[in-house]
GUKOLDREN-213998 format. One line per 5 residues: number of its first residue (from 1); their letters; for each residue z, x, y of N, C-alpha, C, O. Coordinates in pm, whole numbers, plus 50000, padded with zeros to 5 digits. Each point is the difference from the previous one (the first is absolute). Example, Ala and Ser with C-alpha at 12.3 -4.5 7.8 and 13.67 -1.06 7.14 Angstrom:
2
1 = AS = 50780:51319:49431:50000:49911:50119:50000:50090:50120:50066:50104:49998; 49862:49861:50107:50006:50082:50119:50073:49923:50109:50017:50051:50111 $
END
This chain:
351
1 = XXXXX = 42348:42823:69784:49902:50070:49912:50059:49936:49870:50017:50070:49900; 50001:49855:50100:50058:49891:49851:49876:50029:49922:49897:49998:50068; 50082:50039:49754:49956:50000:49922:49890:49852:49989:49888:49996:49950; 50185:49897:50113:49935:49855:49971:49904:49999:50163:49900:49928:50007; 50149:50168:50132:49944:49994:50090:49939:50082:50085:50015:49964:50117 $
6 = XXXXX = 49918:50138:49867:49976:50166:50017:50088:49968:50195:50106:50030:50056; 49774:49899:49977:49995:49975:50148:50169:50028:50042:50019:50040:50115; 50066:49946:49824:50127:49911:50036:50126:50154:49983:49986:50072:49900; 50110:49956:50187:50101:50096:49991:50048:49976:49827:49989:49911:49916; 50080:50249:50096:50066:50041:49817:50101:49905:50049:50023:49954:50112 $
11 = XXXXX = 50048:50024:49739:50087:49899:50023:50066:50113:49901:50088:50073:50046; 49861:49943:49791:50095:50101:49893:49969:50118:50025:49884:50039:50016; 50234:50041:49993:49966:50175:50011:50078:50094:49904:50123:50000:50013; 49842:50051:49928:50012:50036:49896:50044:50221:50085:49908:50061:50055; 50198:49987:49936:50014:50111:50045:50083:50075:49875:50102:49957:49947 $
16 = XXXXX = 49828:50164:50022:50039:50132:49901:50049:50091:49984:50060:49897:50028; 49984:50196:49955:50071:50099:50005:50101:50017:49882:50103:49940:49970; 49839:50149:49983:50065:50019:49852:50008:50148:50005:49947:50067:49912; 50131:49998:50208:50036:50160:49942:50174:49996:50031:50077:49940:49926; 49960:50126:50180:50119:50076:49973:50104:49951:50097:49919:49979:50090 $
21 = XXXXX = 50188:49989:49960:50085:49928:50052:49966:50063:50142:49954:49896:50047; 50037:50177:50036:49970:50041:50123:49901:49893:50026:50017:49913:50085; 49891:50097:49846:49836:50013:50029:49992:49806:49999:49927:49925:50065; 50152:50052:49860:50007:49848:49987:50062:49933:50120:49960:49894:50048; 50151:50184:50000:50066:49957:50145:49921:50016:50131:49986:49917:50089 $
26 = XXXXX = 49977:50179:49906:49893:50060:50110:49838:49850:49955:49890:49988:50054; 50159:49951:49860:49850:49906:49999:50049:49862:50059:49933:49927:50072; 50194:50052:49884:50054:49847:50044:50003:49942:50169:50013:49886:50044; 49973:50213:50008:49997:49933:50155:49817:49962:50061:49966:49975:50115; 49936:50033:49749:49904:49921:49992:50002:49876:49949:49895:49934:49997 $
31 = XXXXX = 50208:50020:49959:50068:49867:49938:50060:49948:50137:50028:49880:49995; 49999:50183:50130:50085:49938:50058:49911:49945:50112:50031:49889:50043; 49833:50193:50026:49847:49993:50043:49945:49871:49917:49996:49884:50040; 49979:50144:49888:49953:49909:49942:50085:49853:49989:49958:49886:50025; 50094:50131:49956:50095:49841:49986:49999:49953:50171:49988:49887:50048 $
36 = XXXXX = 50025:50200:49996:50035:49927:50162:49825:49968:50047:49962:49901:50063; 49962:50197:49894:49840:49884:50026:49967:49912:49946:49921:49925:50058; 50131:50037:49789:50003:49916:49963:50094:49921:49919:49982:49990:49878; 50142:49940:50199:50120:49976:49946:49968:49869:49895:50110:49974:49949; 49804:49946:50004:49982:49946:49888:49960:50015:49885:49993:49942:49892 $
41 = XXXXX = 49975:50179:50171:49913:50080:49884:50114:50014:49816:50122:50003:49988; 49788:50002:49921:50047:50065:49894:49974:50148:49963:49900:50067:49977; 50247:49955:50027:49978:50205:49994:50102:50018:49860:50113:49966:49965; 49748:50128:49970:50100:50031:49871:49971:50157:50029:49917:50058:50070; 50210:49995:49826:49991:50160:49986:49979:50063:49895:50086:49940:49935 $
46 = XXXXX = 49867:50142:49983:49979:50052:49905:50050:50162:50007:49945:50080:50075; 50161:49956:49843:50080:50111:49979:49990:50064:49829:49959:49941:49900; 50076:50150:50110:50114:50091:49907:50119:49901:49965:50027:49958:50112; 50070:49973:49792:50102:49976:49954:50068:50081:50079:50053:49929:50084; 49979:50206:49938:50107:50010:50027:50002:50042:50167:50094:50067:50043 $
51 = XXXXX = 49830:49903:50019:50038:49936:50133:49993:49862:50055:49992:49967:50118; 50012:49961:49780:50035:49868:50006:50083:49902:50022:49976:49880:50013; 50154:50196:49992:50106:49956:50063:50021:50051:50133:50100:49950:50051; 49818:50160:50046:50056:49986:50132:49881:49898:50065:50020:49961:50115; 49877:50001:49827:49871:49912:50061:50062:49880:50012:49994:49932:50102 $
56 = XXXXX = 50089:50026:49759:50091:49908:50000:50044:49977:50123:49965:49889:50041; 50102:50178:50040:50033:50027:50091:49967:49940:50135:50083:49956:50079; 49774:50046:49940:49940:50032:50115:49938:49855:50060:49945:49930:49916; 50058:50033:50184:49941:49863:50045:49877:50001:49983:49932:50102:49997; 50018:49758:49987:49842:49951:50039:49936:50039:49843:49878:50015:49998 $
61 = XXXXX = 50174:49996:49909:49906:50040:49861:50072:49860:49914:50118:49974:49979; 49778:49964:49989:50000:49881:49947:50042:49998:49851:50081:49935:49935; 49813:50181:50033:50009:50026:49819:49980:50156:49945:49902:50074:50001; 50206:49940:49959:49962:50138:49924:50006:50066:49889:50100:50020:49930; 49722:50035:50043:49956:50020:49862:50028:50148:49986:50015:50066:50103 $
66 = XXXXX = 49994:50001:49759:50081:50120:49983:49822:50038:49873:49926:49931:49930; 50086:50220:50110:49861:50046:49911:50073:50068:49906:50109:50048:50031; 49836:49965:49834:50065:50072:49896:49906:50070:49961:49967:49969:49885; 49981:50102:50153:49871:50096:49915:50066:50107:49872:49932:50091:49954; 50180:49886:50010:50068:50053:49938:50084:49893:49866:50059:50018:49893 $
71 = XXXXX = 49898:49869:50193:50023:49879:49887:49895:49928:49977:49890:50054:49986; 50124:49817:50007:49933:49882:50048:49820:50020:50054:49900:49957:49942; 50106:50116:50174:49893:50027:50048:49929:50158:49940:49911:50073:50044; 50167:49932:49849:49904:50195:49970:49852:49958:49925:49971:49902:49931; 49961:50198:50107:49872:49991:49938:49897:49897:50016:50039:49893:50046 $
76 = XXXXX = 49854:50118:49929:49894:49908:50021:50040:49874:49994:49959:49932:50094; 50122:49999:49809:50026:49854:49940:50105:49965:50136:49999:49890:50056; 50078:50210:49978:50157:50002:50048:49888:49947:50198:50024:49894:50057; 49871:50212:49998:49942:49944:50132:49922:49858:49962:50004:49913:50087; 49932:50059:49801:49950:49820:49993:50118:49961:50050:49994:49947:50112 $
81 = XXXXX = 50101:50062:49843:50107:49907:50001:50048:49953:50124:50011:49887:50047; 50023:50267:50008:50036:49995:50128:49866:49922:50092:50039:49946:50104; 49844:50046:49874:49880:49935:50086:50042:49866:49961:49964:49929:50094; 50095:49996:49813:49957:49865:49978:50079:49973:50050:49984:49892:50057; 50147:50170:49963:50117:49980:50068:50027:49916:50158:50045:49900:50056 $
86 = XXXXX = 49856:50292:49963:49989:49975:50124:49847:49889:50051:49985:49981:50120; 49962:49986:49827:49877:49875:49979:50049:49870:50060:49954:49929:50090; 50201:50055:49798:50072:49883:49978:50035:49942:50140:50014:49884:50038; 49998:50261:50038:50112:49941:50104:49917:49941:50148:50044:49943:50100; 49797:50105:49856:49921:49949:50132:50001:50067:50102:50035:49941:50102 $
91 = XXXXX = 49935:50173:49904:50045:50088:50160:49858:49989:50093:49889:49959:49966; 50140:50074:50113:49914:49952:50119:49964:50174:50063:49902:50042:50063; 50193:50011:49900:49991:50137:50069:50106:50166:49870:50096:49990:49924; 49849:50087:50101:50109:50105:49887:49992:50148:50076:49885:50028:50036; 50204:50059:49992:50029:50074:50102:50036:50110:49867:50081:49969:49913 $
96 = XXXXX = 49863:50129:50087:50006:50098:49914:50058:50111:50087:49915:50066:50060; 50195:49963:49958:50073:50104:50072:50016:50120:49905:50045:50093:50068; 49940:49939:49821:50044:50102:49924:49872:50001:49853:50004:49945:49890; 49898:50141:50172:49873:49992:49973:50019:50057:49799:50048:50103:49953; 49904:49802:49994:49969:50011:49884:49870:49944:49897:49959:49885:50011 $
101 = XXXXX = 49994:50197:49907:49883:49933:49957:50026:49887:49954:49937:49908:50052; 50158:50058:49842:50079:49880:49903:49994:49910:50103:49936:49895:50000; 50113:50135:50064:50073:49833:50106:49834:49990:50086:49924:49909:49965; 50047:50155:50108:49827:49949:50039:49951:49942:49930:49965:49889:50037; 50006:50153:49824:49953:49878:49882:50045:49935:49979:49935:49929:49924 $
106 = XXXXX = 50214:50013:50108:50045:49898:49944:49984:49925:50118:49994:49885:49956; 49993:50108:50179:49966:49919:50122:49880:49938:49965:49975:49880:50008; 49929:50240:49939:49855:49956:50014:49982:49910:49898:49922:49907:50018; 50153:50109:49848:49955:49895:49894:50088:49865:50007:49972:49895:49941; 50136:50127:50138:50044:49878:50017:49917:49893:50074:50029:49880:49999 $
111 = XXXXX = 49840:50187:50079:49932:49945:50140:50091:49943:50103:50019:49878:50004; 50047:50215:50093:50110:50015:50070:49876:49983:50136:49920:50092:50015; 50077:49809:50059:49845:50003:50087:50045:50139:50111:49899:50064:50027; 50250:50004:50054:49948:50095:50070:50116:50072:49913:50105:49959:49948; 49840:50146:50059:50062:50142:49952:49982:50101:50073:49889:50032:50044 $
116 = XXXXX = 50237:50039:49981:49998:50068:50117:50055:50119:49950:50090:50007:49917; 49845:50098:50143:50075:50100:49939:49902:50177:50075:49908:50000:50083; 50148:50109:49857:49919:50108:50009:49878:50033:49990:49957:49983:49886; 49936:50075:50218:49874:50015:49937:49988:50150:49925:49888:50021:49952; 50184:50058:50034:50027:50120:49939:50050:50030:49878:50064:50100:49968 $
121 = XXXXX = 49896:49782:49948:50022:50028:49888:49825:49965:49873:49914:49914:50018; 50090:50148:49914:49854:49977:49924:50013:49883:49966:49884:49964:49980; 50201:49925:49995:50002:49890:49988:50012:49865:50076:50007:49884:49960; 49994:50189:50196:50022:49895:50111:49891:49912:49980:50010:49890:50054; 49908:50129:49894:49881:49898:49972:50025:49860:49958:49939:49899:50035 $
126 = XXXXX = 50179:50117:49869:50092:49837:49999:50068:49986:50110:50103:49933:50001; 49854:50123:50096:50108:49928:50129:49912:49953:50049:49900:50070:49981; 50069:49805:50103:49911:49915:50089:50042:50070:50160:49909:50027:50080; 50201:49992:49946:50049:50036:50144:50054:50107:49979:50119:50006:49968; 49792:50118:50050:50058:50151:49991:50039:50064:50171:49927:49979:50097 $
131 = XXXXX = 50214:50109:49908:50018:50010:50134:50000:50169:49932:50035:50057:49897; 49902:49974:50230:49938:50200:50029:50088:50035:50040:49978:49992:50121; 50165:50064:49863:50116:50087:49990:50031:50115:49880:50035:49966:49887; 49948:50178:50153:50078:50077:49920:50117:50044:50037:50038:50091:50074; 50030:49799:49837:50189:50082:49993:49999:50131:49979:50084:50066:50063 $
136 = XXXXX = 49881:49960:49903:50052:50148:49946:49969:50100:50170:50048:50113:50009; 49870:49825:50110:50011:50092:50070:50134:49923:50128:50029:50054:50106; 50009:49859:49861:50175:50048:50025:49983:49985:50150:50025:50095:50075; 49931:49784:49973:49967:50033:50162:50065:49843:50064:49981:49984:50121; 50089:49907:49808:50111:49948:49993:50116:49964:49926:50035:50059:49898 $
141 = XXXXX = 50024:49846:50154:50075:49959:49790:50004:49948:49895:49892:49950:49970; 50163:50042:49978:49946:49911:49887:50003:49872:50016:49914:49915:49979; 50232:50074:50073:49983:49855:50038:49861:49930:50081:49972:49882:49978; 49957:50189:50103:49955:49997:50107:49802:49939:49904:49920:49906:50006; 50103:50270:49897:49928:49925:49913:49967:49932:49922:49885:49973:49966 $
146 = XXXXX = 50247:49975:49979:50008:49859:49955:49924:49867:50080:49926:49918:49944; 50102:50082:50159:49972:49877:50127:49894:50018:50002:49940:49900:50039; 49998:50179:49938:49800:50056:50055:49952:49857:49856:49911:49919:50025; 50136:50079:49892:49951:49923:49884:49971:49834:50057:49920:49908:49980; 50183:50118:50089:50048:49832:50080:49871:49947:50120:49966:49886:50032 $
151 = XXXXX = 49984:50253:50015:49932:50027:50111:49891:49816:50005:49987:49917:50089; 49977:50089:49814:49869:49912:50042:50061:49813:49962:49935:49895:50000; 50208:50130:49973:50071:49872:50006:50111:49993:50099:50081:49907:50009; 49915:50204:50065:50115:49981:50127:49916:49988:50112:49877:50004:49995; 50197:49981:50115:49953:50046:50109:49953:50151:50066:50098:50073:49982 $
156 = XXXXX = 49828:49981:50066:49994:50089:50083:50106:50094:50044:50098:49951:50056; 49895:50179:49925:50165:50110:50001:50101:49849:49998:50024:49933:50101; 50020:50040:49775:50111:49945:49981:50075:50115:50006:49945:50107:49972; 50173:49889:50061:50157:50077:49974:50043:50010:49882:49982:49894:49940; 50063:50176:50005:50027:50048:49884:50145:49909:49990:50081:50059:50072 $
161 = XXXXX = 49981:49823:49869:50112:49919:49987:50136:50126:49952:49991:50112:49950; 50150:49794:50099:50110:50115:49914:50009:49967:49831:49898:50011:49931; 50163:49969:50042:50002:50026:49846:50081:49831:49996:50090:49969:50078; 49853:49937:49814:50165:49876:50055:50016:49977:49865:49925:49968:49909; 50243:50068:50105:50036:50010:49828:50051:49873:50002:49967:49936:50100 $
166 = XXXXX = 50112:50000:49809:50065:49894:50061:50169:50037:49996:50047:50109:49967; 50036:49761:50081:50104:50054:50070:50106:50069:49829:49996:49955:49885; 50089:50170:50173:50061:49999:49904:50168:49940:49971:50100:50000:50072; 49871:49950:49785:50129:49949:49958:50061:50080:49927:49942:50059:49909; 50218:49960:50125:50064:50074:49904:50014:49984:49818:50040:49892:49956 $
171 = XXXXX = 49941:50170:49991:49990:49977:49866:50118:50005:49941:50098:50050:50056; 49907:49884:49790:50178:50040:49957:50034:50102:49971:50122:50017:50000; 49770:50126:49955:50081:50116:49962:50007:50053:50212:49971:50119:50015; 50047:49839:50058:49995:50095:50130:50124:50061:50025:50028:50119:50021; 50069:49744:49969:50130:50017:50082:50086:50097:49898:50116:50034:50020 $
176 = XXXXX = 49810:50001:49877:50113:50064:49850:49920:50192:50057:50027:50113:49959; 49892:49845:50127:49926:50168:49981:50051:50026:50158:50047:50109:50035; 49943:49818:50023:50078:50029:50113:50160:50056:50014:50061:50085:50065; 49966:49822:49841:50162:50044:50015:50045:50141:49914:50119:50032:49991; 49756:50057:49939:49967:50074:49950:50005:50160:50123:50027:50120:49999 $
181 = XXXXX = 49947:49820:50049:49919:50133:50176:50192:50009:50054:50098:49927:50015; 49873:50174:49995:50060:50080:50121:50029:49980:50158:50089:50050:50069; 49840:49890:49955:49952:49979:50185:49911:49856:49957:49936:49960:49903; 50103:49991:50228:49920:49903:50042:49839:50012:50026:49948:49895:50038; 49998:50175:49952:49903:50063:50015:49892:50131:49916:50042:50104:50050 $
186 = XXXXX = 49871:49925:49875:49983:50075:49937:49840:50041:50046:49922:49922:50054; 50052:50206:49914:49884:50015:50021:49923:50041:49824:50059:50027:49895; 49818:49965:50128:49917:50025:49843:49918:50115:50058:49960:50008:50117; 50017:50092:49772:49933:50131:49999:49892:49971:49892:50067:49914:49943; 49852:50089:50006:49897:49963:49870:49929:50131:49986:49900:50009:50071 $
191 = XXXXX = 50129:50098:49852:49947:50119:50006:49924:50033:49927:49985:50121:49978; 49931:49772:49949:49899:49982:49909:49893:49957:50098:50009:49942:50109; 49864:50111:49807:49804:49971:50078:49924:49928:49892:49897:49937:50024; 50154:50073:49863:49941:49925:49898:49857:50084:49963:49920:49967:49912; 50068:50142:50173:49903:50147:49994:49870:49915:50015:49902:49988:49928 $
196 = XXXXX = 50133:49956:50189:49888:49976:50051:49949:50025:50157:49901:49951:50054; 50194:50138:49999:50018:50048:50099:50056:50116:50033:50086:50037:49919; 49888:50062:50207:50114:50112:49974:50146:49942:50066:50021:49905:50076; 50064:50187:49865:50113:49921:50033:50126:50115:50036:49994:50095:49923; 50100:49912:50162:50114:50086:49988:50070:50098:49849:50042:49935:49904 $
201 = XXXXX = 49961:50204:50095:50110:50005:49946:50104:49958:49960:50035:49903:50067; 50066:50135:49820:50123:49976:49989:50085:50028:50070:50088:49917:50023; 49916:50206:50033:50055:50099:50094:49999:49912:50128:50105:49963:50053; 49757:50001:49997:50001:49914:50100:50103:49858:49981:50096:50015:50076; 49910:49908:49880:50067:49894:49924:50150:50008:50017:50085:49921:50041 $
206 = XXXXX = 49918:50199:49916:50174:50032:50017:50020:50015:50144:50082:49920:50044; 49875:50149:50031:49977:50046:50106:50049:49851:50156:50061:50001:50107; 49862:49897:49807:49985:49827:50057:50123:49990:49921:50088:49961:50076; 49942:50050:49848:50113:49919:49927:50216:50100:50047:50121:49979:49992; 49810:50091:50038:50133:50089:50121:49983:49938:50130:50089:49923:50035 $
211 = XXXXX = 49847:50089:50014:49958:49930:50124:50051:49841:49989:50112:49978:50048; 49837:49942:49911:50072:49890:50015:50146:49981:49932:50057:49893:50020; 49995:50189:49914:50103:50000:50007:50123:50000:50036:50100:49931:49982; 49853:50212:50100:50035:50074:50115:50013:49882:50155:50098:49998:50076; 49814:49941:49934:49945:49945:50147:50046:49872:50006:50031:49941:50104 $
216 = XXXXX = 49974:50000:49750:50035:49836:50001:50062:49993:49868:49970:50061:49898; 50136:49837:50128:50073:49869:49885:49935:49926:49930:50056:49913:49933; 49810:50104:50065:49970:49930:49885:50039:50046:49855:50076:50088:49959; 49844:49821:49980:49976:50005:49841:49826:50082:50008:49904:49981:50074; 50117:50101:49826:49811:50010:49993:50018:49990:49849:50077:50055:49921 $
221 = XXXXX = 49816:49847:50064:49924:50008:49866:49894:50064:49980:49910:50013:50083; 50092:50041:49789:49856:50106:49946:49928:49907:49915:50057:49946:49905; 49844:50036:50119:49897:49861:49915:49933:50075:49969:49981:50114:50045; 49938:49789:49812:49883:50064:49965:49961:49927:49878:50056:49890:49993; 49867:50136:49913:49917:49938:49905:50088:50058:49874:50092:50079:50022 $
226 = XXXXX = 49877:49880:49853:50036:50049:49907:49975:50103:49972:50098:50073:49980; 49791:49976:50006:49943:50159:50013:50044:50106:50104:49994:50122:49986; 50055:49802:50133:50099:50106:50088:50149:50019:49958:50083:50077:50047; 49928:49831:49852:50152:50016:49998:50086:50156:49963:50122:50014:50011; 49790:50087:49947:50059:50136:49961:49977:50069:50188:50068:50097:50036 $
231 = XXXXX = 49864:49858:50030:49954:50076:50175:50154:49925:50060:50077:50036:50090; 49926:49869:49833:50169:49905:50104:50096:50050:50001:50079:50031:50089; 49915:49983:49780:50160:50053:49965:50008:50101:50073:50068:50013:50102; 49824:50103:49822:50003:50143:50090:50030:49983:50157:50078:50074:50060; 49902:49896:49957:50027:49981:50146:50144:49927:50019:50075:50046:50087 $
236 = XXXXX = 49969:49834:49831:50141:50014:50086:50078:50047:49941:50113:49951:50008; 49861:50185:49888:50103:50038:49978:50106:50092:50092:50122:50015:49993; 49795:50030:50081:50038:50081:50088:50093:49912:50099:50089:50068:50050; 49910:49804:49987:50107:49910:50060:50072:49922:49943:49971:49943:49895; 50202:50033:50209:50081:49905:49922:49934:49854:49970:49933:49927:50073 $
241 = XXXXX = 50113:50058:49779:49960:49879:50002:50008:49869:50058:49922:49905:49990; 50195:50108:50079:50031:49835:50066:49935:49984:50111:50015:49894:50060; 49883:50224:50003:49933:49972:50110:49843:50035:49975:49918:49965:50085; 50041:50103:49799:49848:50033:49968:50023:49888:49863:50106:50007:49938; 49806:49909:50028:50026:49894:49904:49791:50013:49986:49911:50003:50085 $
246 = XXXXX = 50089:50001:49735:49880:50000:49890:49955:49844:50016:50090:49918:49988; 49780:50034:50039:49973:49898:49995:49890:49989:49949:49898:49976:50065; 50105:50040:49804:49868:50032:49879:50025:49881:49916:50116:49971:49973; 49739:49923:49961:50019:49932:49914:50077:49883:49994:50031:49937:49899; 50004:50034:50241:50126:49909:49972:49937:49892:50054:50019:49903:49927 $
251 = XXXXX = 49920:50071:50161:49935:49932:50058:49844:49926:49987:49893:50058:50015; 50119:49851:49965:49835:49927:50013:49944:49988:50108:50052:49963:50105; 49819:50074:49874:49913:50004:50163:49976:49932:50077:49910:50028:50078; 50158:49859:49934:50023:49905:50095:50168:49988:50057:50040:49968:50112; 50030:50066:49774:50100:50071:50072:50064:50151:50055:50117:50028:50028 $
256 = XXXXX = 49785:50040:49974:49996:50109:50049:49981:49983:50123:50064:50037:50099; 49799:49876:49882:49929:49954:50187:50138:49933:50084:50009:50030:50119; 50107:49873:49818:50055:49987:50092:50070:50082:50034:50023:50005:50121; 50052:50113:49776:50083:50113:50066:49891:50041:50107:50030:49957:50111; 49870:50103:49886:49946:50037:50111:49967:49915:50120:49963:50049:50106 $
261 = XXXXX = 50052:49825:49875:49983:49938:50121:50173:49994:50089:50023:49999:50121; 50052:49998:49788:50134:50023:50046:50098:50167:50056:50119:50023:50025; 49757:50058:49974:50028:50188:49999:49996:50006:50169:49926:49939:50076; 50159:50139:49947:50000:50049:50119:49901:50114:50071:49991:50021:50121; 49941:50043:49777:49905:50119:50000:49934:50005:49842:50070:49985:49899 $
266 = XXXXX = 49795:50038:50099:49977:50027:49890:49886:50152:50064:49927:50004:50099; 50112:50143:49752:49934:50077:50055:49933:50053:49853:50057:50033:49897; 49851:49963:50125:49875:50016:49893:49877:50114:50039:50008:50084:50089; 49885:49897:49824:49872:50048:50032:49933:49924:49994:50048:49888:50017; 49806:50121:49957:49861:49906:49969:50062:49935:49851:49991:50038:49884 $
271 = XXXXX = 50064:49865:50171:50015:49900:49886:50021:49890:50007:50000:49953:50114; 50037:49929:49737:50002:49852:50055:50115:49946:50086:49994:49910:50084; 50093:50149:49884:50173:49941:50029:49944:50030:50201:50034:49946:50106; 49886:50144:49865:50035:50005:50234:49871:49912:50055:49985:49948:50111; 49940:50053:49791:49927:49810:49991:50036:49890:50048:49953:49927:50087 $
276 = XXXXX = 50205:50063:49793:50025:49879:49958:50121:50016:50142:50020:49905:50076; 50047:50222:49938:50088:49988:50145:49906:49975:50111:50043:49888:50025; 49859:50129:50063:49921:49976:50070:49950:49868:50043:50000:49964:50118; 49950:49951:49764:50000:49874:49950:50131:49911:50043:49985:49887:50047; 50170:50183:49930:50096:49911:50001:50022:50026:50157:50009:49913:50087 $
281 = XXXXX = 49996:50219:49930:50044:49993:50180:50091:50129:50025:50031:50053:50107; 50006:49984:49752:50139:50079:49956:49939:50142:50068:49901:50048:49945; 50155:50020:50170:50010:50096:50044:49968:50134:49872:50051:49998:49888; 49844:50121:50170:49983:50074:49836:49969:50161:50096:50020:50025:50119; 49932:50050:49782:49934:50127:50077:49973:50003:49858:50036:49964:49888 $
286 = XXXXX = 49849:50121:50205:49894:50050:49863:49898:50103:50049:49942:50020:50107; 50057:50063:49719:49943:50120:50014:49904:50004:49940:49984:49929:49901; 49908:50173:50152:49812:49938:49980:49967:50125:50001:50036:50084:50084; 49888:49934:49813:49872:50095:50061:49907:49939:50117:49975:49879:50005; 49980:50207:50083:49931:49994:50093:49844:50000:49983:49950:49970:50109 $
291 = XXXXX = 49966:50050:49807:49886:49964:49978:49964:49911:49859:50074:49948:49917; 49746:50062:50099:49999:49863:49905:49986:50062:49893:49959:50116:50009; 50071:49828:49853:49963:49842:50069:50195:49898:49959:50037:49884:49980; 50004:50206:50025:50186:49988:50000:50029:49948:50203:50082:49923:50050; 49823:50150:50004:50059:49997:50153:50092:49833:50050:49959:49887:49971 $
296 = XXXXX = 50131:50136:50084:50097:49821:50079:49874:49955:50060:49993:49877:50006; 49911:50183:50038:49902:49887:50101:49962:49903:49853:49992:49877:49996; 49993:50197:49914:49927:49849:49857:50129:49951:49914:49996:49892:49941; 50123:50195:50055:50075:49953:49931:50117:49996:50069:50070:49930:49926; 50009:50105:50182:50110:50000:50046:50000:49856:50027:49903:49926:50016 $
301 = XXXXX = 50284:50033:49989:50052:49846:50104:49904:50011:50066:49944:50089:50063; 50035:49755:49906:49890:49949:50137:50060:49990:50104:49939:50033:50102; 50170:49930:49907:50125:49944:50077:50074:50095:50078:50019:49978:50120; 50027:50130:49822:50041:50120:50016:49975:50159:49997:50077:50092:49970; 49756:49907:50081:49968:50106:50015:50078:50115:50072:49987:50121:49987 $
306 = XXXXX = 50087:49815:50082:50117:50123:50119:50081:50090:49909:50048:50108:50033; 49961:49826:49834:50121:50060:49928:49918:50067:49857:50041:49980:49886; 49854:50089:50145:49929:50080:49905:50005:50118:50066:49967:50037:50112; 50104:50039:49747:50007:50180:50049:49885:50068:49918:49987:49969:49882; 49927:50127:50179:49907:50084:49914:50028:50111:50031:50083:50032:50085 $
311 = XXXXX = 49869:50019:49865:50011:50199:50006:49874:50030:50123:49914:49917:50029; 50098:50208:50029:49860:50036:50057:49958:50081:49936:50071:50099:49980; 49807:49894:49965:49904:50098:49907:49926:50067:50090:49919:49952:50079; 50117:50180:49904:49845:50095:50075:49878:49943:49970:49949:49938:50093; 49970:50065:49770:49905:49991:49971:49992:49843:49949:49993:50006:49878 $
316 = XXXXX = 50005:49884:50157:50026:49807:49962:49868:50032:49874:49915:50083:50031; 50075:49857:49848:49915:50009:49947:49996:49888:49904:50103:49932:50002; 49784:50022:49894:50028:49848:49998:50093:50036:49872:49961:50087:49922; 50190:49832:50048:50103:50060:49922:49948:50007:49834:49929:49902:49981; 50082:50169:49912:49937:49966:49884:50152:49966:49925:49984:49943:49892 $
321 = XXXXX = 50140:50078:50139:50105:49917:49962:50019:50143:49842:50020:50121:49991; 49965:49802:49948:50016:50149:49882:49956:50120:50012:50035:50087:49920; 49858:49944:50209:49991:50086:49990:49992:50073:50168:49910:50069:50048; 50226:49886:50019:50023:50046:50107:49994:50111:50065:50081:50092:49988; 49792:49905:50108:49915:50124:50083:50183:50098:50073:50039:50116:49990 $
326 = XXXXX = 50022:49762:50076:50130:50057:50069:50130:49999:49874:50120:50009:50027; 49807:49975:49798:50106:50051:49996:50172:49911:49994:50114:50046:50008; 49841:49828:49978:50078:49895:50060:49992:49995:50105:50058:50091:50060; 49874:49814:50018:50043:49941:50191:50122:49999:50021:50064:50100:50033; 49985:49779:49947:50112:49992:49982:50121:50079:50017:50065:49989:50104 $
331 = XXXXX = 49976:50104:49788:50095:50097:50040:49950:50143:50074:50032:50118:49989; 49867:49801:50098:49969:50080:50150:50100:49918:50091:49960:50012:50116; 50100:49946:49882:50127:49961:50080:50118:50091:49977:50068:50024:49900; 49935:50029:50257:50161:50058:49968:50107:49870:49990:50003:49877:50006; 50094:50256:49970:50151:49862:50004:50022:49967:50136:50059:49895:50021 $
336 = XXXXX = 49899:50185:50091:49995:49954:50117:49961:49871:50040:50067:49922:50068; 49817:50060:49882:49882:49934:50041:50084:49844:49936:50015:49901:50073; 50026:50102:49805:50014:49947:49928:50157:49879:50067:50002:49877:50012; 50111:50233:50019:50108:49966:50097:49946:49911:50125:50019:49879:50011; 49924:50187:50061:49906:49966:50080:49962:49820:49994:50060:49910:50059 $
341 = XXXXX = 49842:50082:49867:49964:49896:49970:50099:49874:49949:49996:49887:50048; 50088:50153:49853:50089:49913:49970:50120:49995:50114:49982:49911:50083; 50136:50167:49935:50152:49998:50097:49920:49990:50137:50016:49892:50057; 49905:50193:50002:49969:49951:50165:49906:49896:50036:50004:49941:50108; 49897:50036:49785:49910:49923:50016:50055:49799:49940:50035:49904:50067 $
346 = XXXXX = 49949:50111:49807:50000:49900:49933:50146:49954:50000:50000:49877:50014; 50098:50160:49978:50111:49971:49972:50114:49977:50121:50114:49955:49990; 49808:50098:50137:50055:49964:50128:49927:49880:50060:50017:49962:50116; 49900:49980:49794:49928:49882:50075:50070:49914:49890:49955:49887:50014; 50116:50115:49906:50011:49939:49913:50172:49999:50033:50043:49886:50021 $
351 = X = 50022:50186:49984:50177:49993:50016:50074:50002:50138:50123:49994:50004 $
END
């Protein structure tokens, strides 16, 4: 279905995901599925600038574009500029994984023949192939919801492919970093969640760190964003510096992905690093709220769901997060439950 010949199959695709790191990672398998079906296609990915370093490492993308809503794409004139940029690339089909009014309008204005996205927004009339799924129902994984947008372009019952990142090549900084560690192996504990999902308490993370120091010879890396520096520093203060190291603001996103790729284990809640670890095949242990909208059924590590820990709640309800009916659902996990999950299950599987 090219622009020049409506009966021919599409040749030029635009995939759009312009939100968080984890959401973007869960969209990338759709690239692999599309590339498998259309090996000669021209596939373009539109993303936020801060996720671009990860997308650049993914196989099957011919061109990466960045959407800058606070920069050159700001306001009405910026959206018109974006639509002009897209129109010049003569796409046959565009898939809007993260629905936004301005992006749907840009696709419409760019006169892209096939515009695929959700049917459940007031502006969905700007799309001409609409998907009738309410993601908020959490009936399947986010990666599977993303693949649903390709349903009319792929064979029926097309399975979700494995993430396909390019082969990792050690960067110049890597040897210096490894030389700083006190062991050949290390584990990442990422205690922040960006305030986007329920999380463990500081006391629970301290328990995890103590158990790691007791049960392994690994170095423990405490990681986080610059906004989480105080949290990381507070957790590290109780432990020996030669075993527990603070890694905040030191690495770029692409470098941090390399650190995750080479870790023996990553422990966190529902965060972007969890999805990075899963995509790279790094072992993980994740802590999740069991109910909507944070349920691991939709947001868990797709390939490692068996390593998700959730509390058993007496009366599961929709999680309001900021006003949790359980007073912080992950705080309902006992020390013995965390110890069993980490020491008797996950570490036993790895050591």
